[in-house]
matplotlib code that plots the C-alpha trace (Angstrom):
import matplotlib.pyplot as plt

x = [10.0, 11.8, 10.3, 11.4, 11.7, 14.5, 16.9, 15.6, 18.5, 18.8, 17.0, 19.3, 21.9, 20.6, 22.2, 20.0, 22.4, 21.6, 22.6, 21.8, 20.6, 20.5, 18.2, 19.8, 18.3, 19.6, 22.2, 23.6, 22.2, 21.0, 17.3, 16.5, 18.4, 17.0, 18.1, 17.0, 17.6, 17.4, 18.3, 16.8, 13.4, 13.3, 14.3, 12.1, 9.1, 9.7, 9.6, 7.0, 3.8, 4.2, 0.5, 0.2, 2.9, 2.4, 2.0, 5.1, 7.1, 5.8, 7.1, 10.5, 10.8, 9.9, 12.3, 15.2, 17.4, 19.5, 19.8, 22.9, 23.6, 26.2, 26.3, 27.0, 27.5, 24.8, 21.6, 23.4, 26.0, 23.0, 21.5, 24.8, 25.5, 21.9, 22.3, 25.7, 24.3, 21.2, 23.4, 25.9, 23.5, 20.4, 18.0, 14.9, 12.6, 13.7, 11.7, 13.5, 12.8, 13.6, 12.0, 12.6, 14.6, 17.4, 16.1, 17.8, 19.6, 20.5, 24.4, 26.9, 30.5, 32.3, 35.5, 36.1, 37.9, 34.7, 31.8, 29.0, 25.3, 23.8, 21.4, 23.1, 21.9, 23.5, 26.3, 27.4, 30.7, 33.2, 33.4, 29.9, 27.0, 23.7, 20.1, 17.2, 16.3, 13.5, 10.7, 11.6, 14.6, 12.4, 11.5, 15.2, 15.6, 12.7, 14.1, 17.6, 16.3, 14.6, 17.7, 20.2, 18.8, 20.1, 23.0, 24.4, 26.6, 28.1, 25.9, 27.8, 29.8, 33.6, 33.8, 31.5, 33.4, 36.8, 35.7, 34.1, 37.5, 39.4, 37.2, 36.7, 33.0, 30.5, 27.5, 23.9, 23.4, 26.3, 24.6, 21.2, 22.8, 22.0, 25.7, 28.5, 30.7, 33.9, 35.0, 35.9, 37.0, 34.0, 34.3, 37.3, 37.4, 36.8, 33.8, 32.3, 32.9, 31.1, 28.1, 28.1, 28.3, 25.4, 23.5, 24.1, 23.1, 19.8, 19.1, 20.0, 17.2, 19.1, 16.8, 15.9, 19.2, 19.1, 15.6, 16.3, 19.6, 17.8, 15.0, 17.6, 19.4, 16.0, 15.0, 18.5, 18.3, 14.8, 16.0, 18.7, 16.2, 18.0, 14.6, 15.8, 18.1, 15.3, 13.0, 15.6, 16.1, 12.3, 12.2, 15.0, 13.0, 10.0, 12.1, 13.4, 9.8, 8.6, 11.5, 10.5, 6.9, 8.1, 9.6, 6.9, 8.0, 6.4, 8.5, 9.9, 13.4, 15.2, 14.4, 16.3, 14.4, 13.0, 9.3, 8.4, 4.9, 3.5, 0.2, -0.2, -2.5, -1.9, 0.3, 2.0, 3.2, 3.8, 6.3, 6.7, 9.5, 9.4, 12.9, 12.7, 15.8, 15.8, 12.1, 11.2, 10.2, 13.2, 12.1, 9.8, 10.4, 8.2, 8.4, 5.9, 7.2, 5.9, 5.6, 7.4, 5.9, 3.0, 5.0, 3.9, 4.4, 7.4, 9.0, 8.6, 10.1, 13.1, 13.7, 13.3, 15.8, 18.4, 18.2, 17.8, 20.3, 23.0, 24.8, 22.5, 23.0, 21.2, 19.5, 19.6, 15.8, 13.7, 9.9, 8.3, 4.7, 5.8, 9.0, 11.0, 10.9, 14.6, 14.4, 17.4, 19.6, 18.5, 19.1, 22.6, 23.4, 22.2, 24.0, 27.3, 26.8, 26.1, 28.7, 26.2, 23.0, 20.0, 16.5, 13.9, 10.4, 6.7, 5.2, 2.2, 1.0, 1.7, 3.2, 5.2, 2.1, 0.2, 3.1, 3.1, -0.6, 0.2, 2.9, 0.6, -2.1, 0.6, 1.5, -2.2, -2.5, 0.6, -0.7, -4.1, -2.5, -0.2, -3.3, -5.2, -2.4, -2.6, -6.3, -6.7, -4.3, -6.4, -3.7, -3.2, -6.9, -7.2, -4.3, -5.8, -9.2, -7.5, -5.4, -8.5, -10.2, -7.2, -6.8, -10.5, -10.8, -13.5, -14.6, -14.0, -12.7, -15.1, -16.1, -18.7, -17.7, -20.1, -18.7, -20.7, -19.7, -21.5, -21.2, -22.5, -21.5, -22.1, -24.9, -26.9, -27.9, -26.7, -26.3, -24.8, -23.3, -23.1, -20.5, -20.1, -16.9, -17.2, -14.1, -12.0, -13.6, -16.1, -19.7, -21.1, -24.6, -25.2, -24.1, -26.8, -27.1, -29.4, -30.8, -30.3, -33.0, -30.9, -29.1, -27.4, -24.0, -22.2, -22.7, -26.5, -26.3, -24.4, -26.9, -29.8, -28.3, -27.4, -30.9, -32.5, -30.3, -30.7, -34.5, -34.7, -32.6, -34.9, -37.9, -36.5, -36.0, -39.6, -40.8, -38.9, -40.1, -36.6, -37.8, -41.1, -42.7, -42.9, -40.3, -40.9, -41.3, -38.1, -37.8, -39.8, -36.8, -35.6, -32.6, -31.4, -28.5, -26.1, -26.7, -23.8, -24.6, -27.5, -27.3, -26.8, -26.8, -29.1, -32.5, -35.3, -38.5, -41.3, -43.6, -41.3, -38.7, -35.9, -33.1, -34.0, -32.0, -30.9, -31.2, -27.6, -26.1, -22.4, -19.8, -18.2, -19.6, -16.9, -17.9, -15.7, -14.8, -13.5, -14.9, -18.0, -19.1, -18.3, -20.3, -23.3, -23.3, -23.1, -25.9, -28.2, -27.5, -28.1, -31.4, -32.5, -31.3, -28.6, -25.6, -23.8, -22.4, -19.0, -18.5, -15.4, -14.5, -11.5, -10.2, -8.6, -5.9, -3.8, -5.6, -6.6, -9.2, -11.7, -13.8, -17.0, -16.5, -12.7, -10.5, -7.6, -7.6, -6.3, -3.1, -2.6, 0.9, 1.3, 2.2, -0.1, -2.6, -5.4, -5.0, -4.7, -8.0, -9.8, -8.5, -9.7, -13.2, -13.3, -12.1, -14.7, -17.5, -16.2, -16.1, -19.6, -21.0, -19.3, -20.7, -24.3, -23.8, -22.6, -25.5, -27.9, -26.5, -26.6, -30.2, -31.0, -29.4, -31.4, -34.6, -34.4, -32.0, -32.3, -36.0, -36.9, -34.4, -36.4, -35.4, -33.2, -34.5, -33.0, -30.7, -29.1, -28.7, -26.9, -24.7, -23.8, -22.8, -20.8, -18.9, -18.0, -17.6, -19.2, -21.9, -19.3, -17.5, -20.8, -21.7, -18.3, -18.5, -19.0, -21.5, -18.7, -17.6, -21.2, -21.5, -18.9, -21.4, -23.2, -26.8, -26.4, -27.0, -26.1, -29.5, -29.6, -26.1, -27.0, -30.2, -28.2, -25.6, -28.4, -30.3, -27.2, -26.3, -29.8, -29.7, -26.3, -27.5]
y = [-8.1, -5.0, -1.9, 1.1, 3.2, 0.9, 2.1, 5.6, 8.0, 10.5, 13.8, 16.3, 13.7, 13.6, 16.3, 18.5, 18.1, 16.1, 12.5, 8.8, 6.5, 2.7, 0.6, -2.7, -5.9, -7.6, -9.5, -6.2, -6.7, -3.5, -3.9, -0.3, 2.6, 6.1, 9.6, 13.0, 16.7, 16.9, 13.7, 14.9, 15.7, 12.5, 10.1, 11.7, 11.0, 7.3, 7.4, 10.2, 8.5, 4.8, 4.1, 6.6, 4.9, 2.7, -0.9, -2.1, 0.8, -0.4, -3.9, -2.5, -0.6, -3.6, -5.8, -3.3, -3.1, 0.0, 3.0, 4.8, 7.6, 9.3, 13.1, 14.4, 17.9, 18.1, 16.4, 15.0, 13.3, 11.9, 10.4, 8.9, 7.3, 6.0, 4.3, 2.8, 1.4, -0.1, -1.8, -3.0, -4.1, -5.1, -4.1, -6.2, -3.3, -1.0, -0.9, -3.0, -2.5, -6.0, -8.4, -12.1, -11.7, -9.8, -7.9, -8.6, -6.1, -6.1, -5.8, -5.2, -6.1, -3.2, -3.9, -7.2, -7.4, -8.7, -7.1, -9.5, -8.9, -10.9, -10.9, -10.1, -9.9, -8.7, -6.3, -4.2, -4.8, -2.2, -1.6, -3.0, -0.9, -1.7, -1.1, -1.8, -3.2, -5.3, -7.2, -10.5, -12.0, -13.1, -9.5, -8.8, -11.8, -10.9, -7.4, -8.8, -11.3, -8.5, -6.3, -9.0, -8.8, -5.2, -5.3, -8.9, -8.6, -11.7, -13.3, -16.5, -17.4, -17.3, -21.1, -21.3, -18.3, -20.0, -23.4, -21.9, -20.1, -23.4, -25.4, -22.5, -22.8, -20.4, -21.4, -21.5, -17.7, -17.0, -19.1, -17.4, -13.9, -13.1, -12.9, -11.3, -14.3, -12.5, -15.9, -17.0, -13.6, -12.5, -9.1, -7.4, -6.4, -2.8, -3.6, -5.7, -3.0, -0.5, -2.9, -3.1, 0.7, 1.1, -1.5, 0.6, 3.8, 2.3, 1.0, 4.4, 6.0, 7.3, 5.3, 7.7, 7.6, 3.8, 3.6, 6.5, 4.9, 1.5, 3.3, 5.0, 1.7, 0.0, 2.7, 2.5, -1.2, -1.1, 1.6, -0.7, -3.7, -5.5, -6.6, -9.4, -7.0, -4.4, -7.0, -7.9, -4.3, -3.8, -6.7, -5.1, -1.9, -3.8, -5.5, -2.2, -0.9, -3.9, -3.3, 0.3, -0.6, -2.6, 0.7, 3.3, 7.0, 8.4, 11.6, 13.9, 15.4, 12.1, 12.4, 10.2, 9.8, 7.3, 7.6, 6.4, 5.9, 4.1, 2.7, 1.9, 0.8, 0.8, -2.3, -2.4, -0.3, -1.1, 0.8, 0.8, 2.3, 2.9, 3.5, 6.0, 6.3, 8.4, 9.1, 5.4, 3.0, 0.6, -1.3, -1.6, -2.9, -3.3, -4.0, -4.7, -3.9, -4.0, -0.6, 0.0, 3.3, 5.6, 6.7, 9.5, 9.2, 11.5, 9.2, 6.2, 8.0, 9.0, 5.5, 4.2, 6.7, 6.0, 2.2, 1.9, 4.5, 3.5, 1.5, 1.7, 4.3, 7.5, 9.4, 13.1, 13.4, 11.5, 12.0, 11.1, 11.3, 13.4, 15.1, 13.7, 15.7, 16.7, 17.1, 19.4, 17.0, 14.0, 15.9, 16.9, 13.3, 11.9, 14.6, 13.7, 10.1, 10.8, 13.4, 15.8, 17.6, 15.4, 16.9, 15.5, 16.8, 16.0, 16.4, 18.7, 18.6, 17.3, 14.0, 13.5, 13.8, 11.3, 8.9, 9.3, 8.3, 5.3, 4.2, 4.8, 2.6, -0.2, 0.3, 0.0, -3.1, -4.6, -4.1, -5.5, -8.6, -9.0, -9.0, -11.3, -13.9, -13.8, -13.9, -16.8, -19.2, -21.7, -22.5, -18.8, -18.2, -21.2, -20.0, -16.5, -17.8, -20.1, -17.1, -15.0, -17.9, -18.2, -14.4, -13.9, -17.1, -18.6, -22.2, -22.6, -20.7, -18.0, -19.5, -16.8, -13.2, -10.2, -6.7, -3.4, 0.1, 3.5, 6.3, 9.9, 13.5, 15.5, 13.3, 13.6, 10.7, 8.1, 4.6, 1.3, -1.6, -5.3, -7.4, -11.2, -13.2, -17.0, -19.1, -15.9, -14.9, -12.2, -13.4, -10.4, -12.0, -11.6, -8.0, -5.7, -2.0, 0.0, 3.5, 4.5, 6.5, 7.3, 10.6, 10.2, 9.2, 6.1, 4.1, 4.4, 3.6, 0.4, -0.6, 0.0, -1.9, -4.9, -4.9, -4.8, -7.5, -10.0, -9.4, -10.4, -13.5, -14.5, -13.9, -16.3, -18.9, -18.6, -18.8, -22.1, -23.6, -23.5, -21.1, -20.9, -17.6, -14.2, -11.7, -7.9, -6.7, -5.1, -1.5, -0.4, 1.3, -0.6, -3.0, -3.9, -5.9, -6.2, -9.5, -11.0, -14.8, -17.2, -17.5, -21.2, -23.1, -20.6, -21.7, -21.2, -19.4, -21.8, -18.9, -16.9, -19.5, -17.1, -17.5, -16.0, -12.9, -13.2, -16.9, -17.6, -16.2, -15.3, -16.8, -13.4, -9.8, -7.2, -3.5, -0.6, 1.2, 0.9, -0.3, 1.9, 0.4, -3.1, -2.7, -1.3, -4.4, -6.7, -4.9, -5.3, -9.1, -9.5, -7.7, -10.1, -13.1, -14.2, -15.6, -17.7, -14.9, -13.3, -9.6, -7.4, -3.9, -3.0, 0.5, 2.2, 4.3, 1.6, -1.4, -2.6, -5.4, -4.5, -7.1, -6.0, -5.4, -5.5, -2.6, -3.4, -4.3, -7.4, -6.6, -8.9, -9.1, -6.4, -8.8, -11.6, -13.1, -12.7, -8.9, -8.8, -10.6, -8.4, -5.3, -6.6, -7.3, -3.8, -2.1, -3.9, -2.8, 0.8, 0.7, -0.7, 1.9, 4.8, 3.6, 3.6, 6.9, 8.6, 7.3, 8.3, 11.9, 12.2, 11.1, 13.5, 16.3, 15.5, 15.1, 18.2, 21.0, 21.2, 20.5, 24.1, 25.3, 26.3, 24.5, 21.9, 18.4, 15.0, 15.0, 18.3, 17.1, 14.1, 16.3, 18.4, 15.3, 13.9, 17.2, 17.8, 14.1, 14.5, 16.4, 18.1, 19.6, 20.8, 22.5, 24.3, 25.4, 29.0, 30.1, 30.6, 27.0, 25.7, 27.6, 25.3, 22.4, 22.0, 23.2, 25.4, 29.1, 32.1, 32.4, 28.6, 28.6, 31.5, 29.6, 26.4, 28.3, 30.0, 26.7, 24.9, 27.8, 27.9, 24.2, 24.4, 27.3]
z = [30.8, 31.9, 33.4, 31.3, 34.4, 35.6, 32.9, 32.3, 32.1, 35.0, 34.6, 32.9, 31.8, 28.2, 26.0, 23.8, 20.8, 17.6, 17.9, 17.4, 20.2, 20.7, 22.8, 24.0, 25.4, 28.6, 26.5, 25.1, 21.6, 19.8, 19.2, 18.0, 16.5, 16.1, 15.4, 16.8, 16.4, 20.2, 22.0, 25.3, 23.8, 21.8, 24.5, 27.1, 24.9, 25.3, 29.1, 29.8, 28.8, 28.3, 27.9, 25.0, 22.9, 19.8, 21.0, 19.1, 20.7, 24.1, 23.2, 22.3, 25.6, 27.7, 25.7, 26.2, 29.3, 28.6, 26.2, 25.1, 22.6, 20.5, 20.0, 16.5, 15.1, 12.4, 11.2, 8.2, 10.5, 12.5, 9.3, 8.3, 11.7, 11.9, 8.6, 9.6, 12.8, 11.2, 8.7, 11.3, 14.1, 12.0, 14.9, 15.0, 15.8, 13.0, 9.7, 7.2, 3.5, 2.3, -0.1, -0.8, -4.0, -5.7, -8.8, -12.1, -14.3, -17.9, -17.9, -20.6, -19.6, -21.3, -19.4, -21.3, -24.7, -26.2, -24.2, -23.3, -22.7, -19.8, -16.8, -13.5, -9.9, -6.7, -6.2, -9.2, -10.8, -11.9, -15.7, -16.4, -17.8, -16.0, -17.1, -14.8, -12.5, -14.0, -12.3, -14.0, -15.8, -18.7, -19.4, -20.0, -22.2, -24.4, -24.9, -25.6, -28.1, -30.1, -30.0, -31.1, -34.6, -34.9, -32.4, -32.6, -29.4, -27.8, -25.0, -24.4, -21.3, -21.3, -21.6, -24.6, -26.2, -25.7, -27.0, -30.2, -30.9, -30.4, -32.8, -35.3, -35.4, -33.8, -31.7, -33.0, -32.4, -34.8, -37.5, -37.2, -37.2, -33.6, -32.8, -34.8, -33.8, -32.7, -31.4, -34.9, -36.2, -38.2, -36.7, -35.1, -31.4, -32.3, -34.5, -31.8, -29.2, -31.5, -31.6, -27.8, -27.5, -29.9, -27.8, -24.7, -26.4, -27.5, -24.0, -22.5, -24.6, -27.7, -30.0, -32.8, -34.7, -35.0, -36.4, -38.9, -40.0, -40.7, -42.6, -44.8, -45.5, -46.2, -48.7, -50.4, -50.7, -52.2, -54.7, -56.1, -56.0, -53.2, -51.8, -49.5, -47.8, -47.6, -46.1, -43.5, -42.6, -42.3, -39.8, -37.9, -37.6, -36.4, -33.8, -32.5, -32.4, -30.4, -27.9, -27.6, -26.9, -23.9, -22.6, -23.1, -22.8, -19.7, -19.2, -21.7, -22.1, -21.3, -17.6, -15.1, -11.9, -9.3, -8.5, -5.0, -3.7, -0.6, 0.8, 4.5, 7.2, 11.0, 10.8, 7.5, 4.6, 0.9, -1.1, -4.9, -7.0, -10.7, -12.2, -15.1, -17.3, -20.4, -19.9, -20.0, -17.2, -17.0, -14.0, -11.0, -7.4, -4.4, -0.6, 2.2, 5.7, 9.2, 10.8, 14.1, 15.3, 14.2, 11.2, 8.9, 5.1, 5.5, 8.1, 5.9, 3.0, 5.0, 6.2, 2.7, 1.2, 3.8, 3.5, -0.3, -1.4, 1.0, -1.8, -4.9, -7.7, -6.9, -9.8, -10.1, -9.2, -6.8, -6.7, -3.4, -2.0, 1.0, 2.0, 5.0, 8.3, 7.8, 4.0, 3.7, 5.6, 3.5, 0.3, 1.5, 2.4, -0.9, -2.8, -1.0, -1.9, -5.5, -5.9, -7.5, -6.6, -5.9, -6.3, -3.9, -4.4, -4.4, -8.0, -8.1, -11.7, -15.2, -16.3, -13.1, -11.0, -13.3, -13.0, -9.2, -9.1, -11.2, -8.8, -5.9, -7.4, -7.7, -4.1, -3.0, -5.2, -3.7, -0.1, -1.1, -2.6, 0.4, 2.7, 0.3, 0.5, 4.3, 4.3, 1.8, 3.6, 5.5, 8.0, 8.8, 9.2, 11.5, 13.6, 13.8, 15.0, 17.7, 18.9, 19.3, 21.3, 23.5, 24.1, 24.9, 26.9, 24.5, 24.7, 20.9, 18.0, 16.8, 13.4, 12.9, 13.8, 13.5, 13.6, 14.1, 13.3, 13.6, 11.0, 11.1, 10.8, 14.0, 15.0, 11.7, 9.4, 11.9, 10.4, 11.5, 9.7, 10.4, 8.6, 8.9, 8.7, 8.7, 9.0, 8.7, 5.3, 4.5, 3.9, 2.1, 1.5, 5.3, 5.6, 7.0, 7.5, 9.9, 10.1, 13.7, 15.6, 18.7, 18.7, 22.0, 20.8, 19.6, 22.8, 22.6, 18.9, 19.5, 22.1, 19.7, 16.8, 19.0, 20.4, 17.0, 15.5, 18.3, 18.7, 15.0, 15.9, 18.7, 16.5, 13.9, 16.6, 17.7, 14.1, 13.6, 16.9, 18.5, 21.2, 23.1, 24.1, 22.6, 21.7, 21.6, 18.0, 16.6, 15.9, 12.9, 11.3, 8.3, 8.2, 4.8, 3.4, 0.6, -1.1, -3.1, -3.2, -2.8, 0.9, 0.7, 4.0, 5.8, 7.2, 4.6, 5.4, 4.3, 3.4, 1.2, 0.2, 1.0, 3.6, 7.0, 7.5, 11.1, 11.7, 12.8, 16.0, 15.9, 18.2, 18.7, 18.4, 17.7, 18.1, 16.9, 20.1, 23.6, 27.0, 26.8, 23.4, 24.5, 27.7, 25.8, 23.5, 26.4, 28.2, 25.2, 25.1, 28.8, 28.6, 25.8, 27.8, 25.4, 27.2, 24.6, 22.5, 23.4, 23.0, 22.6, 21.4, 19.2, 19.9, 16.9, 18.6, 20.2, 18.7, 22.1, 22.6, 25.4, 27.2, 29.0, 32.7, 32.5, 33.7, 31.4, 27.7, 26.1, 24.1, 21.1, 19.6, 17.0, 14.2, 15.2, 12.8, 15.4, 15.5, 11.7, 11.4, 13.9, 12.2, 8.8, 10.2, 11.8, 8.7, 6.5, 8.9, 8.8, 5.0, 4.8, 7.2, 5.4, 2.1, 3.4, 5.2, 2.0, 0.0, 2.6, 2.8, -1.0, -1.0, 1.8, -0.1, -3.3, -1.4, 0.8, 0.3, -3.5, -3.8, -3.6, -6.3, -9.4, -12.6, -10.8, -11.7, -11.0, -14.0, -13.0, -9.4, -10.6, -12.8, -9.7, -7.7, -10.6, -11.1, -7.4, -6.5, -3.0, -1.1, 1.0, -2.0, -3.4, 0.0, 0.0, -3.7, -4.7, -7.3, -9.9, -9.4, -9.7, -13.0, -14.5, -14.4, -17.8, -17.7, -14.6, -15.2, -13.0, -11.3, -10.6, -9.2, -6.8, -5.7, -5.0, -2.9, -1.0, -0.4, 0.9, 3.1, 4.6, 5.2, 7.0, 9.1]

ax = plt.figure().add_subplot(projection="3d")
ax.plot(x, y, z, "-o")
ax.set_aspect("equal")
plt.show()
């Protein structure tokens, strides 16, 4: 493991110009490529404060043995060179937007004498019209099967086409009128090409003229009593309508654009793209990537645009959740590649904003499903637990983990949460939440909640005869839980017939915080005489694991299953604490600040909270905004503003 100081460039030797830099390992392989408007400022940031860097960046610096750079003239040139080097060297520390499959396209080979409709993957071919990409090949085949009734274009391979011509008999599709059978001369090459062009026009979004033409022909056939022909045309119209239903119009005016959205956590990011052509969603694609640095949404968008549009077709408009840091340079680069202006913007209102929200929901769902697949795998969970045991020097894998988090706003309405994971899975029937009396900060709150939880545990042991002696009564403040299952397997209280709430001790206690919080939890256990429960703290900023009494943290590998499990436990404790804190603050508001407002009963209080969505928004609202709530008059609105202002003061 190299010391970054050993290969740090000499002071003043790094130019201040825009450029691209490469970190290399001892074997000379490029392991990271980056760009900068000022090379000196960017590279100095790597060596100035090593401890403050992202853990994966620290790993990259200690894996490298040298750094070099190339000066360029403009930011656009820097973007181009960065993309070229990433493509050439495939550095292992760069974010890579890759998935495990090539997405299918609907292709029409217009360069052939008899154009063919087929499903294609991979690199695009010259002289072929492409539509998509689609999520699944079967989605293309369903659409094609419907459209062949109206546009009977050839779909067979070259071998089948040649054999049919030799024997003078078409294939099955020719007999059921889903192919015009150009192989046996039923239509001329020009007639078949016209069918292929109509097929392409329909897929490109020019659909109205085809349905209107069929409707005219159907009415004409019915007028001359050709009812079989009219019925066939009616079925053709229904086939086109079903094909259109699969491609719902989401944007007007035949808009062509790509809509990009993302969801992320400290370790990973999920990206979703909807391809809109002619105002219709033609395809969808998604990626989940490991994050290399503390990337902002704009950084992730920039990396995505450079990698995805290096070779792919670029639409005239790209909608993104956040603009890249060098948006003008990115737009210029994409416009050069497209040969025409590319608009890159964040939608603010209307249909495009609504579509962006839909794509964002898909990105969040994709990230959640990715995490669920990791969490639900038994082998992965077992490996994660064993990695935690090895890293923390435990005697055995921590099959039961309890995590504690504190939530408050400026020391008011302090609450704590306790979540339980058994065998790497959440056990929500044993979650507990606490109202905290201490107002001396998070460290004191952690100490209080650990004391209260394990006093209850010792009491349960005394009650079941497992422990002799007396235990001090727990704090009188309530501790309640969220019950989701029957609590099967827990010791049963013989008097109530219900599972005992705190009967099981954990193998590992995780607290949200650093060395101070971990020390407070350990002190609480020591004072209660409990010495068989391990304690650690998980700090958010650098995801460091702190053990009580240790001067240095335990650094788990950034992509390890052990860190992923600890983060999931910590995030669940944070969610549970936040949920309780919000409900408590809402209750406090309803029971205190608004009690004195004349004419404001429970139903109107609920209406206020529903309208504004949160207590914070209600506190920040003006009288004019409160007047928009049904049932609230001018005098009541003024009284509400005055009451909330007085409470805040």
